[in-house]
PQR file with spaces between the fields and no chain letter, atoms N, CA, C, O and H, PARSE charges and radii, in Angstrom:
ATOM       1  N    UNK     1     -18.570   -6.968    3.719 -0.4000 1.5000
ATOM       2  CA   UNK     1     -17.478   -6.048    3.450 -0.0000 2.0000
ATOM       3  C    UNK     1     -16.159   -6.615    3.984  0.5500 1.7000
ATOM       4  O    UNK     1     -15.124   -6.521    3.324 -0.5500 1.4000
ATOM       5  N    UNK     2     -16.204   -7.197    5.168 -0.4000 1.5000
ATOM       6  CA   UNK     2     -14.990   -7.754    5.762 -0.0000 2.0000
ATOM       7  C    UNK     2     -14.396   -8.844    4.884  0.5500 1.7000
ATOM       8  O    UNK     2     -13.181   -8.896    4.693 -0.5500 1.4000
ATOM       9  H    UNK     2     -17.044   -7.273    5.704  0.4000 1.0000
ATOM      10  N    UNK     3     -15.233   -9.704    4.354 -0.4000 1.5000
ATOM      11  CA   UNK     3     -14.747  -10.789    3.496 -0.0000 2.0000
ATOM      12  C    UNK     3     -14.127  -10.240    2.216  0.5500 1.7000
ATOM      13  O    UNK     3     -13.114  -10.757    1.745 -0.5500 1.4000
ATOM      14  H    UNK     3     -16.220   -9.662    4.509  0.4000 1.0000
ATOM      15  N    UNK     4     -14.724   -9.203    1.656 -0.4000 1.5000
ATOM      16  CA   UNK     4     -14.178   -8.601    0.432 -0.0000 2.0000
ATOM      17  C    UNK     4     -12.815   -7.969    0.697  0.5500 1.7000
ATOM      18  O    UNK     4     -11.897   -8.111   -0.111 -0.5500 1.4000
ATOM      19  H    UNK     4     -15.547   -8.783    2.039  0.4000 1.0000
ATOM      20  N    UNK     5     -12.680   -7.273    1.820 -0.4000 1.5000
ATOM      21  CA   UNK     5     -11.396   -6.665    2.166 -0.0000 2.0000
ATOM      22  C    UNK     5     -10.354   -7.741    2.438  0.5500 1.7000
ATOM      23  O    UNK     5      -9.192   -7.581    2.063 -0.5500 1.4000
ATOM      24  H    UNK     5     -13.426   -7.157    2.476  0.4000 1.0000
ATOM      25  N    UNK     6     -10.750   -8.831    3.083 -0.4000 1.5000
ATOM      26  CA   UNK     6      -9.821   -9.942    3.313 -0.0000 2.0000
ATOM      27  C    UNK     6      -9.329  -10.509    1.987  0.5500 1.7000
ATOM      28  O    UNK     6      -8.145  -10.815    1.852 -0.5500 1.4000
ATOM      29  H    UNK     6     -11.693   -8.961    3.388  0.4000 1.0000
ATOM      30  N    UNK     7     -10.209  -10.652    1.019 -0.4000 1.5000
ATOM      31  CA   UNK     7      -9.803  -11.122   -0.314 -0.0000 2.0000
ATOM      32  C    UNK     7      -8.809  -10.161   -0.950  0.5500 1.7000
ATOM      33  O    UNK     7      -7.798  -10.586   -1.510 -0.5500 1.4000
ATOM      34  H    UNK     7     -11.171  -10.403    1.129  0.4000 1.0000
ATOM      35  N    UNK     8      -9.093   -8.872   -0.864 -0.4000 1.5000
ATOM      36  CA   UNK     8      -8.201   -7.865   -1.434 -0.0000 2.0000
ATOM      37  C    UNK     8      -6.829   -7.923   -0.775  0.5500 1.7000
ATOM      38  O    UNK     8      -5.813   -7.911   -1.470 -0.5500 1.4000
ATOM      39  H    UNK     8      -9.913   -8.526   -0.409  0.4000 1.0000
ATOM      40  N    UNK     9      -6.782   -7.985    0.548 -0.4000 1.5000
ATOM      41  CA   UNK     9      -5.496   -8.057    1.262 -0.0000 2.0000
ATOM      42  C    UNK     9      -4.731   -9.312    0.873  0.5500 1.7000
ATOM      43  O    UNK     9      -3.519   -9.266    0.663 -0.5500 1.4000
ATOM      44  H    UNK     9      -7.607   -7.995    1.112  0.4000 1.0000
ATOM      45  N    UNK    10      -5.432  -10.424    0.778 -0.4000 1.5000
ATOM      46  CA   UNK    10      -4.773  -11.674    0.390 -0.0000 2.0000
ATOM      47  C    UNK    10      -4.091  -11.526   -0.964  0.5500 1.7000
ATOM      48  O    UNK    10      -2.920  -11.873   -1.120 -0.5500 1.4000
ATOM      49  H    UNK    10      -6.417  -10.462    0.949  0.4000 1.0000
ATOM      50  N    UNK    11      -4.828  -11.011   -1.936 -0.4000 1.5000
ATOM      51  CA   UNK    11      -4.264  -10.882   -3.280 -0.0000 2.0000
ATOM      52  C    UNK    11      -3.133   -9.851   -3.317  0.5500 1.7000
ATOM      53  O    UNK    11      -2.173  -10.013   -4.070 -0.5500 1.4000
ATOM      54  H    UNK    11      -5.779  -10.729   -1.809  0.4000 1.0000
ATOM      55  N    UNK    12      -3.240   -8.812   -2.522 -0.4000 1.5000
ATOM      56  CA   UNK    12      -2.137   -7.841   -2.431 -0.0000 2.0000
ATOM      57  C    UNK    12      -0.894   -8.494   -1.840  0.5500 1.7000
ATOM      58  O    UNK    12       0.212   -8.249   -2.321 -0.5500 1.4000
ATOM      59  H    UNK    12      -4.020   -8.680   -1.910  0.4000 1.0000
ATOM      60  N    UNK    13      -1.049   -9.312   -0.818 -0.4000 1.5000
ATOM      61  CA   UNK    13       0.093  -10.008   -0.222 -0.0000 2.0000
ATOM      62  C    UNK    13       0.722  -10.976   -1.210  0.5500 1.7000
ATOM      63  O    UNK    13       1.947  -11.074   -1.282 -0.5500 1.4000
ATOM      64  H    UNK    13      -1.948   -9.512   -0.427  0.4000 1.0000
ATOM      65  N    UNK    14      -0.090  -11.689   -1.967 -0.4000 1.5000
ATOM      66  CA   UNK    14       0.433  -12.599   -2.991 -0.0000 2.0000
ATOM      67  C    UNK    14       1.245  -11.812   -4.015  0.5500 1.7000
ATOM      68  O    UNK    14       2.329  -12.242   -4.408 -0.5500 1.4000
ATOM      69  H    UNK    14      -1.085  -11.609   -1.909  0.4000 1.0000
ATOM      70  N    UNK    15       0.732  -10.673   -4.444 -0.4000 1.5000
ATOM      71  CA   UNK    15       1.435   -9.836   -5.416 -0.0000 2.0000
ATOM      72  C    UNK    15       2.754   -9.323   -4.844  0.5500 1.7000
ATOM      73  O    UNK    15       3.769   -9.322   -5.540 -0.5500 1.4000
ATOM      74  H    UNK    15      -0.149  -10.324   -4.125  0.4000 1.0000
ATOM      75  N    UNK    16       2.750   -8.892   -3.599 -0.4000 1.5000
ATOM      76  CA   UNK    16       3.985   -8.434   -2.965 -0.0000 2.0000
ATOM      77  C    UNK    16       5.035   -9.538   -2.940  0.5500 1.7000
ATOM      78  O    UNK    16       6.189   -9.309   -3.302 -0.5500 1.4000
ATOM      79  H    UNK    16       1.926   -8.893   -3.034  0.4000 1.0000
ATOM      80  N    UNK    17       4.641  -10.728   -2.516 -0.4000 1.5000
ATOM      81  CA   UNK    17       5.579  -11.853   -2.443 -0.0000 2.0000
ATOM      82  C    UNK    17       6.124  -12.179   -3.821  0.5500 1.7000
ATOM      83  O    UNK    17       7.313  -12.462   -3.969 -0.5500 1.4000
ATOM      84  H    UNK    17       3.704  -10.914   -2.222  0.4000 1.0000
ATOM      85  N    UNK    18       5.279  -12.141   -4.816 -0.4000 1.5000
ATOM      86  CA   UNK    18       5.714  -12.430   -6.190 -0.0000 2.0000
ATOM      87  C    UNK    18       6.807  -11.471   -6.654  0.5500 1.7000
ATOM      88  O    UNK    18       7.657  -11.826   -7.471 -0.5500 1.4000
ATOM      89  H    UNK    18       4.313  -11.910   -4.696  0.4000 1.0000
ATOM      90  N    UNK    19       6.771  -10.255   -6.120 -0.4000 1.5000
ATOM      91  CA   UNK    19       7.759   -9.243   -6.487 -0.0000 2.0000
ATOM      92  C    UNK    19       8.874   -9.117   -5.445  0.5500 1.7000
ATOM      93  O    UNK    19       9.626   -8.143   -5.446 -0.5500 1.4000
ATOM      94  H    UNK    19       6.081   -9.967   -5.456  0.4000 1.0000
ATOM      95  N    UNK    20       8.971  -10.106   -4.563 -0.4000 1.5000
ATOM      96  CA   UNK    20      10.041  -10.124   -3.573 -0.0000 2.0000
ATOM      97  C    UNK    20       9.920   -9.049   -2.504  0.5500 1.7000
ATOM      98  O    UNK    20      10.915   -8.604   -1.931 -0.5500 1.4000
ATOM      99  H    UNK    20       8.360  -10.897   -4.563  0.4000 1.0000
ATOM     100  N    UNK    21       8.702   -8.650   -2.251 -0.4000 1.5000
ATOM     101  CA   UNK    21       8.455   -7.599   -1.270 -0.0000 2.0000
ATOM     102  C    UNK    21       7.588   -8.151   -0.145  0.5500 1.7000
ATOM     103  O    UNK    21       7.100   -9.280   -0.207 -0.5500 1.4000
ATOM     104  H    UNK    21       7.894   -9.012   -2.716  0.4000 1.0000
ATOM     105  N    UNK    22       7.410   -7.336    0.871 -0.4000 1.5000
ATOM     106  CA   UNK    22       6.550   -7.716    1.978 -0.0000 2.0000
ATOM     107  C    UNK    22       5.743   -6.530    2.461  0.5500 1.7000
ATOM     108  O    UNK    22       5.873   -5.429    1.926 -0.5500 1.4000
ATOM     109  H    UNK    22       7.806   -6.419    0.921  0.4000 1.0000
ATOM     110  N    UNK    23       4.917   -6.744    3.462 -0.4000 1.5000
ATOM     111  CA   UNK    23       4.070   -5.671    3.984 -0.0000 2.0000
ATOM     112  C    UNK    23       4.879   -4.495    4.529  0.5500 1.7000
ATOM     113  O    UNK    23       4.372   -3.376    4.612 -0.5500 1.4000
ATOM     114  H    UNK    23       4.812   -7.638    3.896  0.4000 1.0000
ATOM     115  N    UNK    24       6.131   -4.745    4.897 -0.4000 1.5000
ATOM     116  CA   UNK    24       6.965   -3.684    5.456 -0.0000 2.0000
ATOM     117  C    UNK    24       7.109   -2.515    4.487  0.5500 1.7000
ATOM     118  O    UNK    24       7.084   -1.353    4.894 -0.5500 1.4000
ATOM     119  H    UNK    24       6.543   -5.653    4.830  0.4000 1.0000
ATOM     120  N    UNK    25       7.259   -2.833    3.195 -0.4000 1.5000
ATOM     121  CA   UNK    25       7.405   -1.768    2.200 -0.0000 2.0000
ATOM     122  C    UNK    25       6.141   -0.917    2.104  0.5500 1.7000
ATOM     123  O    UNK    25       6.213    0.300    1.930 -0.5500 1.4000
ATOM     124  H    UNK    25       7.279   -3.776    2.865  0.4000 1.0000
ATOM     125  N    UNK    26       5.004   -1.558    2.217 -0.4000 1.5000
ATOM     126  CA   UNK    26       3.731   -0.822    2.166 -0.0000 2.0000
ATOM     127  C    UNK    26       3.596    0.058    3.406  0.5500 1.7000
ATOM     128  O    UNK    26       3.186    1.215    3.310 -0.5500 1.4000
ATOM     129  H    UNK    26       4.945   -2.546    2.359  0.4000 1.0000
ATOM     130  N    UNK    27       3.938   -0.488    4.558 -0.4000 1.5000
ATOM     131  CA   UNK    27       3.856    0.300    5.788 -0.0000 2.0000
ATOM     132  C    UNK    27       4.810    1.489    5.747  0.5500 1.7000
ATOM     133  O    UNK    27       4.464    2.575    6.211 -0.5500 1.4000
ATOM     134  H    UNK    27       4.272   -1.427    4.636  0.4000 1.0000
ATOM     135  N    UNK    28       6.011    1.292    5.196 -0.4000 1.5000
ATOM     136  CA   UNK    28       6.967    2.395    5.069 -0.0000 2.0000
ATOM     137  C    UNK    28       6.415    3.487    4.154  0.5500 1.7000
ATOM     138  O    UNK    28       6.588    4.675    4.429 -0.5500 1.4000
ATOM     139  H    UNK    28       6.291    0.409    4.819  0.4000 1.0000
ATOM     140  N    UNK    29       5.759    3.090    3.079 -0.4000 1.5000
ATOM     141  CA   UNK    29       5.170    4.074    2.163 -0.0000 2.0000
ATOM     142  C    UNK    29       4.039    4.836    2.840  0.5500 1.7000
ATOM     143  O    UNK    29       3.908    6.045    2.654 -0.5500 1.4000
ATOM     144  H    UNK    29       5.619    2.125    2.856  0.4000 1.0000
ATOM     145  N    UNK    30       3.224    4.140    3.623 -0.4000 1.5000
ATOM     146  CA   UNK    30       2.146    4.821    4.345 -0.0000 2.0000
ATOM     147  C    UNK    30       2.713    5.811    5.360  0.5500 1.7000
ATOM     148  O    UNK    30       2.178    6.907    5.524 -0.5500 1.4000
ATOM     149  H    UNK    30       3.331    3.157    3.774  0.4000 1.0000
ATOM     150  N    UNK    31       3.796    5.428    6.043 -0.4000 1.5000
ATOM     151  CA   UNK    31       4.436    6.344    6.988 -0.0000 2.0000
ATOM     152  C    UNK    31       4.984    7.567    6.263  0.5500 1.7000
ATOM     153  O    UNK    31       4.878    8.686    6.765 -0.5500 1.4000
ATOM     154  H    UNK    31       4.231    4.537    5.910  0.4000 1.0000
ATOM     155  N    UNK    32       5.574    7.358    5.079 -0.4000 1.5000
ATOM     156  CA   UNK    32       6.118    8.468    4.303 -0.0000 2.0000
ATOM     157  C    UNK    32       5.012    9.460    3.932  0.5500 1.7000
ATOM     158  O    UNK    32       5.236   10.670    3.920 -0.5500 1.4000
ATOM     159  H    UNK    32       5.660    6.449    4.671  0.4000 1.0000
ATOM     160  N    UNK    33       3.830    8.945    3.634 -0.4000 1.5000
ATOM     161  CA   UNK    33       2.715    9.789    3.197 -0.0000 2.0000
ATOM     162  C    UNK    33       1.968   10.449    4.348  0.5500 1.7000
ATOM     163  O    UNK    33       1.178   11.364    4.119 -0.5500 1.4000
ATOM     164  H    UNK    33       3.649    7.961    3.644  0.4000 1.0000
ATOM     165  N    UNK    34       2.197   10.008    5.566 -0.4000 1.5000
ATOM     166  CA   UNK    34       1.431   10.521    6.700 -0.0000 2.0000
ATOM     167  C    UNK    34       1.578   12.040    6.796  0.5500 1.7000
ATOM     168  O    UNK    34       2.687   12.574    6.761 -0.5500 1.4000
ATOM     169  H    UNK    34       2.839    9.264    5.752  0.4000 1.0000
ATOM     170  N    UNK    35       0.467   12.707    6.916 -0.4000 1.5000
ATOM     171  CA   UNK    35       0.458   14.149    7.043 -0.0000 2.0000
ATOM     172  C    UNK    35       0.416   14.891    5.720  0.5500 1.7000
ATOM     173  O    UNK    35       0.280   16.115    5.710 -0.5500 1.4000
ATOM     174  H    UNK    35      -0.434   12.273    6.944  0.4000 1.0000
ATOM     175  N    UNK    36       0.529   14.184    4.601 -0.4000 1.5000
ATOM     176  CA   UNK    36       0.450   14.822    3.289 -0.0000 2.0000
ATOM     177  C    UNK    36      -0.991   14.835    2.807  0.5500 1.7000
ATOM     178  O    UNK    36      -1.749   13.898    3.059 -0.5500 1.4000
ATOM     179  H    UNK    36       0.639   13.191    4.609  0.4000 1.0000
ATOM     180  N    UNK    37      -1.357   15.883    2.127 -0.4000 1.5000
ATOM     181  CA   UNK    37      -2.674   15.866    1.497 -0.0000 2.0000
ATOM     182  C    UNK    37      -2.604   14.945    0.285  0.5500 1.7000
ATOM     183  O    UNK    37      -1.517   14.679   -0.226 -0.5500 1.4000
ATOM     184  H    UNK    37      -0.742   16.644    1.922  0.4000 1.0000
ATOM     185  N    UNK    38      -3.716   14.473   -0.166 -0.4000 1.5000
ATOM     186  CA   UNK    38      -3.754   13.607   -1.342 -0.0000 2.0000
ATOM     187  C    UNK    38      -3.195   14.296   -2.576  0.5500 1.7000
ATOM     188  O    UNK    38      -2.510   13.667   -3.383 -0.5500 1.4000
ATOM     189  H    UNK    38      -4.600   14.690    0.249  0.4000 1.0000
ATOM     190  N    UNK    39      -3.480   15.572   -2.726 -0.4000 1.5000
ATOM     191  CA   UNK    39      -2.982   16.313   -3.888 -0.0000 2.0000
ATOM     192  C    UNK    39      -1.467   16.489   -3.818  0.5500 1.7000
ATOM     193  O    UNK    39      -0.780   16.341   -4.830 -0.5500 1.4000
ATOM     194  H    UNK    39      -4.037   16.082   -2.070  0.4000 1.0000
ATOM     195  N    UNK    40      -0.937   16.804   -2.626 -0.4000 1.5000
ATOM     196  CA   UNK    40       0.514   16.946   -2.473 -0.0000 2.0000
ATOM     197  C    UNK    40       1.217   15.621   -2.723  0.5500 1.7000
ATOM     198  O    UNK    40       2.267   15.588   -3.364 -0.5500 1.4000
ATOM     199  H    UNK    40      -1.495   16.924   -1.805  0.4000 1.0000
ATOM     200  N    UNK    41       0.649   14.532   -2.224 -0.4000 1.5000
ATOM     201  CA   UNK    41       1.258   13.217   -2.426 -0.0000 2.0000
ATOM     202  C    UNK    41       1.287   12.877   -3.902  0.5500 1.7000
ATOM     203  O    UNK    41       2.300   12.400   -4.413 -0.5500 1.4000
ATOM     204  H    UNK    41      -0.204   14.559   -1.703  0.4000 1.0000
ATOM     205  N    UNK    42       0.192   13.117   -4.584 -0.4000 1.5000
ATOM     206  CA   UNK    42       0.124   12.807   -6.013 -0.0000 2.0000
ATOM     207  C    UNK    42       1.138   13.644   -6.787  0.5500 1.7000
ATOM     208  O    UNK    42       1.793   13.132   -7.694 -0.5500 1.4000
ATOM     209  H    UNK    42      -0.632   13.505   -4.169  0.4000 1.0000
ATOM     210  N    UNK    43       1.275   14.913   -6.447 -0.4000 1.5000
ATOM     211  CA   UNK    43       2.227   15.793   -7.130 -0.0000 2.0000
ATOM     212  C    UNK    43       3.660   15.333   -6.906  0.5500 1.7000
ATOM     213  O    UNK    43       4.512   15.549   -7.768 -0.5500 1.4000
ATOM     214  H    UNK    43       0.743   15.329   -5.710  0.4000 1.0000
ATOM     215  N    UNK    44       3.946   14.707   -5.773 -0.4000 1.5000
ATOM     216  CA   UNK    44       5.315   14.268   -5.478 -0.0000 2.0000
ATOM     217  C    UNK    44       5.734   13.067   -6.315  0.5500 1.7000
ATOM     218  O    UNK    44       6.917   12.727   -6.346 -0.5500 1.4000
ATOM     219  H    UNK    44       3.254   14.532   -5.073  0.4000 1.0000
ATOM     220  N    UNK    45       4.807   12.427   -6.984 -0.4000 1.5000
ATOM     221  CA   UNK    45       5.121   11.251   -7.809 -0.0000 2.0000
ATOM     222  C    UNK    45       5.792   11.633   -9.118  0.5500 1.7000
ATOM     223  O    UNK    45       6.442   10.790   -9.736 -0.5500 1.4000
ATOM     224  H    UNK    45       3.846   12.703   -6.959  0.4000 1.0000
ATOM     225  N    UNK    46       5.657   12.855   -9.551 -0.4000 1.5000
ATOM     226  CA   UNK    46       6.173   13.280  -10.863 -0.0000 2.0000
ATOM     227  C    UNK    46       7.527   13.895  -10.748  0.5500 1.7000
ATOM     228  O    UNK    46       8.105   14.307  -11.754 -0.5500 1.4000
ATOM     229  H    UNK    46       5.128   13.539   -9.049  0.4000 1.0000
């Protein structure tokens, strides 16, 4: 499982760099979502 997650993180980081982004943007989004239910977060996207 650890190796699979490492592969996923690697490819996510490559994708972020390709789009001129970094892990900071992902961490900021996670902080924004903290304390929200999954349904409330999904509803806020529309």
